[in-house]
N, C-alpha and C positions, 0 to 999 in steps of 0.2 A: 879527432875522427876516428868513425872508425874504418878501418881496410878496407876492399873490396875480399879481399880471403879470409877476416874474420864475417863478413855477415856470409860469402859462403860455405865457409864453417860450421857453421848457425842452421842455414838453412837449412845443409847436407846433416846435419846433425836430429834437424827436429825432423822429418821425411824419415831420417833411419830410424827415428820411435813408434815413427806414425806406420811405419812398411813392416818391422816388428811385432808389436801388438796386434796388428789387423791376422800376420801370418798370427800369431799366437793365437788370436783365439777363433779365427777362425775354421785355419786350416794344422791343426797343429803335431798330423802327422809330419810336413812339408818346414817346420822347421828345425832340424835335426839343419837340414841343407840350407836355409840360408844364413845360417848362425854360420857354418860350415864355411862360407864365404864372403859374408861380413868383414868375423874378429876378424881371419887371418891379416885382408887385403886393410884395412886396417891398418895394421902396427904394422904391417907392412910401409905403409907410409907412411910413420911414424918414424918409424928409426933412422931415416941419414936426418931429416930435421931434431932428433933427441940429438943425433951424434954432431951435429955440428953445433947447436945452442950447447956440449956437453953434456947432460940429462939425460946418457945411455943409457945409464944404470937407476936412473927413474922409472924410465918405460920397465923394466923386469919386476920393480918391488909393486907396481903401480897394476901389472896382467899377471902379476904374482894375485894379490888381495879381490884382484876384479874376478877370476879366477874356483877362491876359495868358498867368495860373500856366492857367486851362481852356485856353486853347488848348497854350501848352506840354507838360503834360500828358497834353490829348489826340494831343497829333503824337509826343508818348513809344510813345503807349499802342499807335498802330497803326502805328508800323517794330516791334512785335514780335508783331502781329502779328498 
């Protein structure tokens, strides 16, 4: 059975993706502020959960991979534009 929190997290994730895509495509000059607001908020919400479950170091590994993946993707997009 899917818990209420799982449904909320999925819904929030989909809405966040839609909002991010909208801001990135319609108002790219404001995307940096959206990103600056969302990423620290989401990571700070995960730190207590991951500490409680004993997965604290997985959070740093994940954020490092996402950070470098974002850099390479951004570099690739700018090369083709």
